[in-house]
C-alpha positions as CSV (number, residue, x, y, z in Angstrom):
1,M,20.6,25.0,-6.5
2,A,21.3,24.4,-2.7
3,N,23.9,26.4,-0.7
4,H,24.0,25.0,2.6
5,K,25.3,21.3,3.3
6,S,22.2,20.3,5.1
7,A,20.0,21.1,1.9
8,L,22.1,19.1,0.1
9,K,21.8,16.3,2.6
10,R,17.7,17.0,2.1
11,I,18.1,16.9,-1.5
12,R,19.8,13.1,-1.3
13,A,17.6,11.8,2.0
14,N,14.3,13.2,0.2
15,E,15.2,11.4,-3.3
16,T,16.1,8.2,-1.4
17,K,12.4,8.2,0.5
18,R,10.6,9.1,-2.6
19,L,12.0,6.0,-4.3
20,R,11.0,3.6,-1.5
21,N,7.6,5.0,-1.0
22,R,7.0,4.8,-4.7
23,Y,8.1,0.8,-4.5
24,Q,6.3,0.2,-1.8
25,H,2.9,2.0,-3.2
26,K,3.5,0.1,-6.2
27,T,4.3,-3.3,-4.5
28,T,1.2,-2.9,-2.5
29,R,-1.1,-1.6,-5.9
30,T,0.3,-5.4,-7.6
31,Y,-1.1,-7.1,-4.4
32,I,-4.3,-5.4,-4.4
33,R,-4.6,-6.8,-8.2
34,K,-3.1,-9.9,-7.1
35,L,-6.3,-9.9,-4.6
36,R,-8.6,-9.0,-6.8
37,S,-8.1,-11.8,-9.4
38,T,-8.0,-14.1,-6.6
39,T,-10.9,-16.4,-6.8
40,D,-10.3,-18.9,-3.9
41,Q,-11.6,-18.0,-0.4
42,A,-9.2,-19.1,1.5
43,A,-6.6,-17.6,-0.7
44,A,-8.1,-14.6,-0.5
45,V,-7.8,-14.4,3.1
46,A,-4.4,-14.7,3.2
47,V,-3.6,-12.2,0.7
48,Y,-6.0,-9.7,2.4
49,K,-4.2,-9.7,5.3
50,T,-1.1,-8.7,4.1
51,V,-2.4,-5.9,1.5
52,S,-4.3,-4.6,5.1
53,S,-0.9,-4.5,6.2
54,M,0.5,-3.1,3.7
55,L,-2.4,-0.2,3.5
56,D,-1.4,0.6,7.0
57,R,2.0,0.9,7.2
58,L,1.8,3.5,3.7
59,A,-0.9,5.6,5.4
60,K,0.9,5.6,8.3
61,K,4.0,7.2,6.6
62,N,1.7,9.5,4.3
63,V,2.4,7.7,1.1
64,I,-1.5,7.8,1.0
65,H,-4.6,9.5,2.9
66,K,-5.7,7.2,5.9
67,N,-8.8,7.6,4.6
68,K,-8.0,5.9,1.6
69,A,-6.3,2.9,3.0
70,N,-9.4,2.2,5.3
71,N,-11.8,3.0,2.2
72,Q,-9.4,0.2,0.3
73,K,-9.2,-2.2,2.7
74,S,-13.1,-2.2,3.2
75,K,-13.9,-2.9,-0.3
76,L,-11.0,-5.7,-0.3
77,A,-13.2,-7.0,2.5
78,K,-16.3,-6.9,1.0
79,Y,-14.8,-8.8,-1.9
80,V,-12.9,-11.8,-0.2
81,K,-16.1,-11.6,2.1
82,S,-18.3,-12.2,-1.3
83,L,-16.2,-15.2,-2.6
84,A,-17.1,-17.3,0.5
85,A,-21.3,-16.9,-0.8
86,A,-20.1,-17.3,-4.4
């Protein structure tokens, strides 16, 4: 168990951040699923903007790696573009 006041505070802060990161990551994954299930291109573009922003935010806060965020954004952009052809 922690012996210092600052260590106890750090434990509390880390738990709070962990829960916030978990919530934001889960929300982003839900939006990605929502985007992948969309067949209307106009709606997909709107959702893509939101998802792209969420992924950038997660990468900025080191919840996910920046390359993972970029790979996901790229794949989703290809998907949205393919809807126009279909």
